[in-house]
PDB file of N, CA, C and O in Angstrom:
ATOM      1  N   UNK A   1     -11.642  -8.309 -14.974  1.00  0.00           N
ATOM      2  CA  UNK A   1     -10.718  -8.622 -13.576  1.00  0.00           C
ATOM      3  C   UNK A   1     -11.207  -7.517 -12.521  1.00  0.00           C
ATOM      4  O   UNK A   1     -11.221  -6.304 -12.726  1.00  0.00           O
ATOM      5  N   UNK A   2     -11.662  -8.275 -11.182  1.00  0.00           N
ATOM      6  CA  UNK A   2     -11.823  -7.692 -10.258  1.00  0.00           C
ATOM      7  C   UNK A   2     -10.096  -6.733  -9.804  1.00  0.00           C
ATOM      8  O   UNK A   2      -8.953  -6.937 -10.213  1.00  0.00           O
ATOM      9  N   UNK A   3     -10.587  -5.814  -8.926  1.00  0.00           N
ATOM     10  CA  UNK A   3      -9.602  -4.882  -9.092  1.00  0.00           C
ATOM     11  C   UNK A   3      -9.312  -5.286  -7.502  1.00  0.00           C
ATOM     12  O   UNK A   3     -10.002  -6.160  -6.977  1.00  0.00           O
ATOM     13  N   UNK A   4      -8.130  -4.526  -6.671  1.00  0.00           N
ATOM     14  CA  UNK A   4      -7.864  -5.029  -5.410  1.00  0.00           C
ATOM     15  C   UNK A   4      -8.824  -4.774  -4.345  1.00  0.00           C
ATOM     16  O   UNK A   4      -8.880  -5.484  -3.340  1.00  0.00           O
ATOM     17  N   UNK A   5      -9.606  -3.736  -4.556  1.00  0.00           N
ATOM     18  CA  UNK A   5     -10.615  -3.755  -3.002  1.00  0.00           C
ATOM     19  C   UNK A   5     -11.551  -4.723  -3.124  1.00  0.00           C
ATOM     20  O   UNK A   5     -11.986  -5.193  -2.072  1.00  0.00           O
ATOM     21  N   UNK A   6     -12.038  -5.205  -4.322  1.00  0.00           N
ATOM     22  CA  UNK A   6     -12.864  -6.426  -4.171  1.00  0.00           C
ATOM     23  C   UNK A   6     -12.147  -7.869  -4.008  1.00  0.00           C
ATOM     24  O   UNK A   6     -12.688  -8.974  -4.050  1.00  0.00           O
ATOM     25  N   UNK A   7     -10.975  -7.601  -3.838  1.00  0.00           N
ATOM     26  CA  UNK A   7     -10.082  -8.776  -3.757  1.00  0.00           C
ATOM     27  C   UNK A   7     -10.575  -8.511  -2.036  1.00  0.00           C
ATOM     28  O   UNK A   7     -11.580  -9.052  -1.575  1.00  0.00           O
ATOM     29  N   UNK A   8      -9.954  -7.877  -1.477  1.00  0.00           N
ATOM     30  CA  UNK A   8     -10.313  -7.539  -0.184  1.00  0.00           C
ATOM     31  C   UNK A   8     -11.264  -7.697   0.599  1.00  0.00           C
ATOM     32  O   UNK A   8     -11.191  -8.237   1.703  1.00  0.00           O
ATOM     33  N   UNK A   9     -12.701  -7.017  -0.160  1.00  0.00           N
ATOM     34  CA  UNK A   9     -13.540  -7.293   0.421  1.00  0.00           C
ATOM     35  C   UNK A   9     -14.591  -8.600   0.047  1.00  0.00           C
ATOM     36  O   UNK A   9     -15.653  -8.800   0.636  1.00  0.00           O
ATOM     37  N   UNK A  10     -14.141  -9.295  -0.876  1.00  0.00           N
ATOM     38  CA  UNK A  10     -14.937 -10.766  -1.154  1.00  0.00           C
ATOM     39  C   UNK A  10     -14.063 -11.757   0.191  1.00  0.00           C
ATOM     40  O   UNK A  10     -14.539 -12.557   0.997  1.00  0.00           O
ATOM     41  N   UNK A  11     -12.652 -11.291  -0.009  1.00  0.00           N
ATOM     42  CA  UNK A  11     -12.022 -12.554   1.125  1.00  0.00           C
ATOM     43  C   UNK A  11     -12.168 -11.888   2.669  1.00  0.00           C
ATOM     44  O   UNK A  11     -11.775 -12.514   3.654  1.00  0.00           O
ATOM     45  N   UNK A  12     -12.707 -10.702   2.757  1.00  0.00           N
ATOM     46  CA  UNK A  12     -13.494 -10.499   4.365  1.00  0.00           C
ATOM     47  C   UNK A  12     -14.743 -11.057   4.256  1.00  0.00           C
ATOM     48  O   UNK A  12     -15.076 -11.880   5.109  1.00  0.00           O
ATOM     49  N   UNK A  13     -15.237 -10.867   3.674  1.00  0.00           N
ATOM     50  CA  UNK A  13     -16.876 -11.462   3.087  1.00  0.00           C
ATOM     51  C   UNK A  13     -16.579 -13.156   3.807  1.00  0.00           C
ATOM     52  O   UNK A  13     -16.870 -13.577   4.926  1.00  0.00           O
ATOM     53  N   UNK A  14     -15.877 -13.863   2.620  1.00  0.00           N
ATOM     54  CA  UNK A  14     -15.388 -15.380   3.157  1.00  0.00           C
ATOM     55  C   UNK A  14     -15.035 -15.781   4.543  1.00  0.00           C
ATOM     56  O   UNK A  14     -15.342 -16.782   5.191  1.00  0.00           O
ATOM     57  N   UNK A  15     -14.263 -14.674   4.851  1.00  0.00           N
ATOM     58  CA  UNK A  15     -13.619 -14.861   6.277  1.00  0.00           C
ATOM     59  C   UNK A  15     -14.669 -15.013   7.065  1.00  0.00           C
ATOM     60  O   UNK A  15     -14.975 -16.146   7.436  1.00  0.00           O
ATOM     61  N   UNK A  16     -15.467 -13.802   7.491  1.00  0.00           N
ATOM     62  CA  UNK A  16     -16.749 -13.475   8.033  1.00  0.00           C
ATOM     63  C   UNK A  16     -17.977 -14.534   8.081  1.00  0.00           C
ATOM     64  O   UNK A  16     -18.741 -14.738   9.025  1.00  0.00           O
ATOM     65  N   UNK A  17     -17.957 -15.156   6.795  1.00  0.00           N
ATOM     66  CA  UNK A  17     -18.731 -16.292   6.604  1.00  0.00           C
ATOM     67  C   UNK A  17     -18.156 -17.741   7.341  1.00  0.00           C
ATOM     68  O   UNK A  17     -18.837 -18.758   7.474  1.00  0.00           O
ATOM     69  N   UNK A  18     -17.231 -17.631   7.628  1.00  0.00           N
ATOM     70  CA  UNK A  18     -16.304 -18.632   8.243  1.00  0.00           C
ATOM     71  C   UNK A  18     -16.150 -18.779  10.174  1.00  0.00           C
ATOM     72  O   UNK A  18     -16.297 -19.651  11.031  1.00  0.00           O
ATOM     73  N   UNK A  19     -15.760 -17.288  10.095  1.00  0.00           N
ATOM     74  CA  UNK A  19     -16.216 -16.653  11.728  1.00  0.00           C
ATOM     75  C   UNK A  19     -17.532 -17.366  12.385  1.00  0.00           C
ATOM     76  O   UNK A  19     -17.526 -18.076  13.391  1.00  0.00           O
ATOM     77  N   UNK A  20     -18.443 -17.082  11.741  1.00  0.00           N
ATOM     78  CA  UNK A  20     -19.778 -17.465  12.217  1.00  0.00           C
ATOM     79  C   UNK A  20     -20.318 -18.626  11.892  1.00  0.00           C
ATOM     80  O   UNK A  20     -21.498 -18.885  12.131  1.00  0.00           O
ATOM     81  N   UNK A  21     -19.565 -19.379  11.356  1.00  0.00           N
ATOM     82  CA  UNK A  21     -20.093 -20.750  11.142  1.00  0.00           C
ATOM     83  C   UNK A  21     -21.513 -21.190   9.732  1.00  0.00           C
ATOM     84  O   UNK A  21     -22.297 -22.132   9.612  1.00  0.00           O
ATOM     85  N   UNK A  22     -21.282 -20.149   9.049  1.00  0.00           N
ATOM     86  CA  UNK A  22     -21.809 -20.082   7.845  1.00  0.00           C
ATOM     87  C   UNK A  22     -21.320 -20.827   6.383  1.00  0.00           C
ATOM     88  O   UNK A  22     -20.843 -20.184   5.448  1.00  0.00           O
ATOM     89  N   UNK A  23     -21.457 -21.783   6.373  1.00  0.00           N
ATOM     90  CA  UNK A  23     -21.215 -23.194   5.605  1.00  0.00           C
ATOM     91  C   UNK A  23     -21.485 -22.508   4.115  1.00  0.00           C
ATOM     92  O   UNK A  23     -20.717 -22.105   3.241  1.00  0.00           O
ATOM     93  N   UNK A  24     -22.863 -22.561   4.226  1.00  0.00           N
ATOM     94  CA  UNK A  24     -23.568 -22.211   2.737  1.00  0.00           C
ATOM     95  C   UNK A  24     -23.176 -21.168   2.433  1.00  0.00           C
ATOM     96  O   UNK A  24     -22.722 -21.096   1.291  1.00  0.00           O
ATOM     97  N   UNK A  25     -23.166 -20.102   3.153  1.00  0.00           N
ATOM     98  CA  UNK A  25     -22.581 -18.740   2.455  1.00  0.00           C
ATOM     99  C   UNK A  25     -21.261 -18.424   2.245  1.00  0.00           C
ATOM    100  O   UNK A  25     -20.847 -17.528   1.509  1.00  0.00           O
ATOM    101  N   UNK A  26     -20.252 -19.602   3.279  1.00  0.00           N
ATOM    102  CA  UNK A  26     -18.688 -19.636   2.851  1.00  0.00           C
ATOM    103  C   UNK A  26     -18.678 -20.019   1.265  1.00  0.00           C
ATOM    104  O   UNK A  26     -17.901 -19.539   0.439  1.00  0.00           O
ATOM    105  N   UNK A  27     -19.859 -21.132   0.966  1.00  0.00           N
ATOM    106  CA  UNK A  27     -19.407 -21.531  -0.498  1.00  0.00           C
ATOM    107  C   UNK A  27     -19.724 -21.265  -1.611  1.00  0.00           C
ATOM    108  O   UNK A  27     -19.418 -21.829  -2.661  1.00  0.00           O
ATOM    109  N   UNK A  28     -20.804 -19.765  -1.296  1.00  0.00           N
ATOM    110  CA  UNK A  28     -21.470 -19.278  -2.358  1.00  0.00           C
ATOM    111  C   UNK A  28     -20.370 -18.267  -2.278  1.00  0.00           C
ATOM    112  O   UNK A  28     -19.890 -17.900  -3.350  1.00  0.00           O
ATOM    113  N   UNK A  29     -19.998 -17.870  -1.404  1.00  0.00           N
ATOM    114  CA  UNK A  29     -18.820 -16.585  -1.553  1.00  0.00           C
ATOM    115  C   UNK A  29     -17.844 -17.073  -2.309  1.00  0.00           C
ATOM    116  O   UNK A  29     -17.455 -16.356  -3.230  1.00  0.00           O
ATOM    117  N   UNK A  30     -17.289 -18.238  -2.136  1.00  0.00           N
ATOM    118  CA  UNK A  30     -16.170 -18.822  -3.045  1.00  0.00           C
ATOM    119  C   UNK A  30     -16.875 -19.136  -4.626  1.00  0.00           C
ATOM    120  O   UNK A  30     -16.242 -18.768  -5.615  1.00  0.00           O
ATOM    121  N   UNK A  31     -17.843 -19.641  -4.746  1.00  0.00           N
ATOM    122  CA  UNK A  31     -17.919 -19.575  -5.877  1.00  0.00           C
ATOM    123  C   UNK A  31     -18.387 -18.226  -6.529  1.00  0.00           C
ATOM    124  O   UNK A  31     -18.264 -18.290  -7.753  1.00  0.00           O
ATOM    125  N   UNK A  32     -18.861 -17.084  -6.116  1.00  0.00           N
ATOM    126  CA  UNK A  32     -18.729 -15.924  -6.839  1.00  0.00           C
ATOM    127  C   UNK A  32     -17.444 -15.311  -6.901  1.00  0.00           C
ATOM    128  O   UNK A  32     -17.130 -14.642  -7.885  1.00  0.00           O
ATOM    129  N   UNK A  33     -16.418 -15.534  -5.618  1.00  0.00           N
ATOM    130  CA  UNK A  33     -15.091 -14.936  -6.087  1.00  0.00           C
ATOM    131  C   UNK A  33     -14.806 -15.770  -7.788  1.00  0.00           C
ATOM    132  O   UNK A  33     -14.600 -15.205  -8.863  1.00  0.00           O
ATOM    133  N   UNK A  34     -14.877 -17.011  -7.546  1.00  0.00           N
ATOM    134  CA  UNK A  34     -14.171 -17.971  -8.881  1.00  0.00           C
ATOM    135  C   UNK A  34     -14.927 -17.357 -10.144  1.00  0.00           C
ATOM    136  O   UNK A  34     -14.370 -17.086 -11.208  1.00  0.00           O
ATOM    137  N   UNK A  35     -16.349 -17.171  -9.850  1.00  0.00           N
ATOM    138  CA  UNK A  35     -17.034 -16.153 -11.034  1.00  0.00           C
ATOM    139  C   UNK A  35     -16.434 -14.648 -11.513  1.00  0.00           C
ATOM    140  O   UNK A  35     -16.663 -14.115 -12.598  1.00  0.00           O
ATOM    141  N   UNK A  36     -15.751 -14.198 -10.612  1.00  0.00           N
ATOM    142  CA  UNK A  36     -15.036 -12.641 -10.720  1.00  0.00           C
ATOM    143  C   UNK A  36     -13.702 -12.724 -11.225  1.00  0.00           C
ATOM    144  O   UNK A  36     -13.031 -11.905 -11.853  1.00  0.00           O
ATOM    145  N   UNK A  37     -13.438 -13.966 -10.794  1.00  0.00           N
ATOM    146  CA  UNK A  37     -11.775 -14.164 -11.114  1.00  0.00           C
ATOM    147  C   UNK A  37     -10.978 -13.643  -9.668  1.00  0.00           C
ATOM    148  O   UNK A  37      -9.771 -13.404  -9.666  1.00  0.00           O
ATOM    149  N   UNK A  38     -11.651 -13.537  -8.718  1.00  0.00           N
ATOM    150  CA  UNK A  38     -10.739 -13.296  -7.497  1.00  0.00           C
ATOM    151  C   UNK A  38     -10.010 -14.553  -6.919  1.00  0.00           C
ATOM    152  O   UNK A  38     -10.400 -15.717  -7.008  1.00  0.00           O
ATOM    153  N   UNK A  39      -8.980 -14.135  -6.367  1.00  0.00           N
ATOM    154  CA  UNK A  39      -8.082 -15.377  -5.920  1.00  0.00           C
ATOM    155  C   UNK A  39      -8.543 -15.228  -4.409  1.00  0.00           C
ATOM    156  O   UNK A  39      -8.914 -14.156  -3.929  1.00  0.00           O
ATOM    157  N   UNK A  40      -8.476 -16.453  -3.699  1.00  0.00           N
ATOM    158  CA  UNK A  40      -9.064 -16.470  -2.355  1.00  0.00           C
ATOM    159  C   UNK A  40      -7.857 -16.873  -1.303  1.00  0.00           C
ATOM    160  O   UNK A  40      -6.937 -17.344  -1.972  1.00  0.00           O
ATOM    161  N   UNK A  41      -7.629 -16.864  -0.335  1.00  0.00           N
ATOM    162  CA  UNK A  41      -6.496 -16.762   0.506  1.00  0.00           C
ATOM    163  C   UNK A  41      -6.789 -18.355   1.164  1.00  0.00           C
ATOM    164  O   UNK A  41      -7.782 -18.682   1.814  1.00  0.00           O
ATOM    165  N   UNK A  42      -5.872 -19.040   0.871  1.00  0.00           N
ATOM    166  CA  UNK A  42      -6.207 -20.837   1.580  1.00  0.00           C
ATOM    167  C   UNK A  42      -6.825 -21.459   0.475  1.00  0.00           C
ATOM    168  O   UNK A  42      -7.336 -22.551   0.725  1.00  0.00           O
ATOM    169  N   UNK A  43      -6.908 -21.057  -0.650  1.00  0.00           N
ATOM    170  CA  UNK A  43      -7.532 -21.607  -1.754  1.00  0.00           C
ATOM    171  C   UNK A  43      -6.702 -21.579  -2.850  1.00  0.00           C
ATOM    172  O   UNK A  43      -6.657 -22.589  -3.553  1.00  0.00           O
ATOM    173  N   UNK A  44      -5.946 -20.491  -3.171  1.00  0.00           N
ATOM    174  CA  UNK A  44      -4.844 -20.377  -4.582  1.00  0.00           C
ATOM    175  C   UNK A  44      -4.442 -21.772  -4.821  1.00  0.00           C
ATOM    176  O   UNK A  44      -3.958 -22.538  -3.988  1.00  0.00           O
ATOM    177  N   UNK A  45      -4.759 -22.065  -6.336  1.00  0.00           N
ATOM    178  CA  UNK A  45      -3.988 -23.041  -6.798  1.00  0.00           C
ATOM    179  C   UNK A  45      -4.784 -24.361  -6.208  1.00  0.00           C
ATOM    180  O   UNK A  45      -4.643 -25.331  -6.952  1.00  0.00           O
ATOM    181  N   UNK A  46      -5.606 -24.623  -5.015  1.00  0.00           N
ATOM    182  CA  UNK A  46      -6.396 -25.652  -4.797  1.00  0.00           C
ATOM    183  C   UNK A  46      -7.546 -25.822  -5.796  1.00  0.00           C
ATOM    184  O   UNK A  46      -8.084 -24.902  -6.412  1.00  0.00           O
ATOM    185  N   UNK A  47      -7.785 -26.849  -5.856  1.00  0.00           N
ATOM    186  CA  UNK A  47      -9.226 -27.649  -6.263  1.00  0.00           C
ATOM    187  C   UNK A  47     -10.392 -26.850  -5.720  1.00  0.00           C
ATOM    188  O   UNK A  47     -10.238 -25.917  -4.931  1.00  0.00           O
ATOM    189  N   UNK A  48     -11.495 -27.232  -6.151  1.00  0.00           N
ATOM    190  CA  UNK A  48     -12.499 -26.564  -5.269  1.00  0.00           C
ATOM    191  C   UNK A  48     -13.635 -27.769  -4.742  1.00  0.00           C
ATOM    192  O   UNK A  48     -14.864 -27.692  -4.727  1.00  0.00           O
ATOM    193  N   UNK A  49     -12.823 -28.794  -4.360  1.00  0.00           N
ATOM    194  CA  UNK A  49     -13.228 -30.360  -3.933  1.00  0.00           C
ATOM    195  C   UNK A  49     -14.192 -29.335  -2.578  1.00  0.00           C
ATOM    196  O   UNK A  49     -14.078 -28.149  -2.268  1.00  0.00           O
ATOM    197  N   UNK A  50     -14.984 -30.281  -2.109  1.00  0.00           N
ATOM    198  CA  UNK A  50     -15.420 -30.527  -0.968  1.00  0.00           C
ATOM    199  C   UNK A  50     -14.201 -30.392   0.235  1.00  0.00           C
ATOM    200  O   UNK A  50     -14.330 -29.691   1.239  1.00  0.00           O
ATOM    201  N   UNK A  51     -13.046 -31.177  -0.072  1.00  0.00           N
ATOM    202  CA  UNK A  51     -12.080 -31.301   1.320  1.00  0.00           C
ATOM    203  C   UNK A  51     -11.692 -30.097   1.246  1.00  0.00           C
ATOM    204  O   UNK A  51     -11.546 -29.468   2.293  1.00  0.00           O
ATOM    205  N   UNK A  52     -11.441 -29.512   0.043  1.00  0.00           N
ATOM    206  CA  UNK A  52     -10.544 -28.266   0.194  1.00  0.00           C
ATOM    207  C   UNK A  52     -11.044 -26.686   0.552  1.00  0.00           C
ATOM    208  O   UNK A  52     -10.473 -25.639   0.856  1.00  0.00           O
ATOM    209  N   UNK A  53     -12.486 -27.138   0.333  1.00  0.00           N
ATOM    210  CA  UNK A  53     -13.213 -26.039   1.068  1.00  0.00           C
ATOM    211  C   UNK A  53     -13.241 -26.176   2.530  1.00  0.00           C
ATOM    212  O   UNK A  53     -13.129 -25.259   3.343  1.00  0.00           O
ATOM    213  N   UNK A  54     -13.397 -27.373   2.759  1.00  0.00           N
ATOM    214  CA  UNK A  54     -13.450 -27.362   4.277  1.00  0.00           C
ATOM    215  C   UNK A  54     -12.064 -26.641   4.967  1.00  0.00           C
ATOM    216  O   UNK A  54     -11.926 -25.739   5.793  1.00  0.00           O
ATOM    217  N   UNK A  55     -11.079 -27.524   4.184  1.00  0.00           N
ATOM    218  CA  UNK A  55      -9.615 -27.079   5.101  1.00  0.00           C
ATOM    219  C   UNK A  55      -9.914 -25.453   4.754  1.00  0.00           C
ATOM    220  O   UNK A  55     -10.436 -24.877   5.709  1.00  0.00           O
ATOM    221  N   UNK A  56      -9.714 -24.718   3.728  1.00  0.00           N
ATOM    222  CA  UNK A  56      -9.835 -23.326   3.778  1.00  0.00           C
ATOM    223  C   UNK A  56     -11.188 -23.033   5.026  1.00  0.00           C
ATOM    224  O   UNK A  56     -10.720 -22.327   5.919  1.00  0.00           O
ATOM    225  N   UNK A  57     -12.095 -23.245   5.191  1.00  0.00           N
ATOM    226  CA  UNK A  57     -13.347 -22.765   5.900  1.00  0.00           C
ATOM    227  C   UNK A  57     -12.577 -23.154   7.340  1.00  0.00           C
ATOM    228  O   UNK A  57     -13.109 -22.798   8.391  1.00  0.00           O
ATOM    229  N   UNK A  58     -11.599 -23.726   7.356  1.00  0.00           N
ATOM    230  CA  UNK A  58     -10.959 -24.219   9.571  1.00  0.00           C
ATOM    231  C   UNK A  58      -9.871 -22.997   9.167  1.00  0.00           C
ATOM    232  O   UNK A  58      -9.725 -22.088   9.984  1.00  0.00           O
ATOM    233  N   UNK A  59      -9.286 -22.979   8.199  1.00  0.00           N
ATOM    234  CA  UNK A  59      -7.896 -21.795   8.254  1.00  0.00           C
ATOM    235  C   UNK A  59      -8.646 -20.363   8.382  1.00  0.00           C
ATOM    236  O   UNK A  59      -8.045 -19.591   9.129  1.00  0.00           O
ATOM    237  N   UNK A  60      -9.882 -19.829   7.784  1.00  0.00           N
ATOM    238  CA  UNK A  60     -10.361 -18.717   7.290  1.00  0.00           C
ATOM    239  C   UNK A  60     -11.588 -18.713   9.253  1.00  0.00           C
ATOM    240  O   UNK A  60     -11.970 -17.617   9.663  1.00  0.00           O
ATOM    241  N   UNK A  61     -11.869 -19.727   9.891  1.00  0.00           N
ATOM    242  CA  UNK A  61     -12.456 -19.789  11.311  1.00  0.00           C
ATOM    243  C   UNK A  61     -11.646 -19.302  12.072  1.00  0.00           C
ATOM    244  O   UNK A  61     -12.078 -18.382  12.765  1.00  0.00           O
ATOM    245  N   UNK A  62     -10.446 -19.631  12.221  1.00  0.00           N
ATOM    246  CA  UNK A  62      -9.421 -19.920  13.257  1.00  0.00           C
ATOM    247  C   UNK A  62      -8.192 -18.541  12.664  1.00  0.00           C
ATOM    248  O   UNK A  62      -7.434 -18.199  13.571  1.00  0.00           O
ATOM    249  N   UNK A  63      -8.081 -18.170  11.990  1.00  0.00           N
ATOM    250  CA  UNK A  63      -7.259 -17.256  11.583  1.00  0.00           C
ATOM    251  C   UNK A  63      -7.518 -16.057  11.542  1.00  0.00           C
ATOM    252  O   UNK A  63      -8.530 -15.718  10.928  1.00  0.00           O
ATOM    253  N   UNK A  64      -6.523 -14.855  12.307  1.00  0.00           N
ATOM    254  CA  UNK A  64      -6.642 -13.781  12.475  1.00  0.00           C
ATOM    255  C   UNK A  64      -6.170 -12.759  11.578  1.00  0.00           C
ATOM    256  O   UNK A  64      -4.967 -13.020  11.581  1.00  0.00           O
ATOM    257  N   UNK A  65      -6.275 -12.023  11.008  1.00  0.00           N
ATOM    258  CA  UNK A  65      -5.760 -10.982  10.007  1.00  0.00           C
ATOM    259  C   UNK A  65      -5.528  -9.621  10.572  1.00  0.00           C
ATOM    260  O   UNK A  65      -6.590  -9.075  10.869  1.00  0.00           O
ATOM    261  N   UNK A  66      -4.285  -8.787  10.852  1.00  0.00           N
ATOM    262  CA  UNK A  66      -4.503  -7.787  11.714  1.00  0.00           C
ATOM    263  C   UNK A  66      -5.311  -6.639  10.945  1.00  0.00           C
ATOM    264  O   UNK A  66      -6.422  -6.387  11.411  1.00  0.00           O
ATOM    265  N   UNK A  67      -4.908  -5.940   9.869  1.00  0.00           N
ATOM    266  CA  UNK A  67      -5.832  -5.051   8.658  1.00  0.00           C
ATOM    267  C   UNK A  67      -5.628  -5.440   7.811  1.00  0.00           C
ATOM    268  O   UNK A  67      -4.520  -5.888   7.518  1.00  0.00           O
ATOM    269  N   UNK A  68      -6.615  -5.426   7.074  1.00  0.00           N
ATOM    270  CA  UNK A  68      -6.403  -5.211   5.252  1.00  0.00           C
ATOM    271  C   UNK A  68      -6.567  -4.063   4.862  1.00  0.00           C
ATOM    272  O   UNK A  68      -6.452  -3.795   3.666  1.00  0.00           O
TER     273      UNK A  68
END
């Protein structure tokens, strides 16, 4: 199981992919997080359908987090 620092790092990477409009990298980041068992903001408890990923991508793209 991944620890807290990996959670933060992976979520920041996924957020950066969305903010830079890198859809393929975003999907690969989500797949990698799933493989490692890391939860992803905006996708907790959601399926991994294309529609759910697009919604999360949009949230990550426009949401700013203060400090992780």
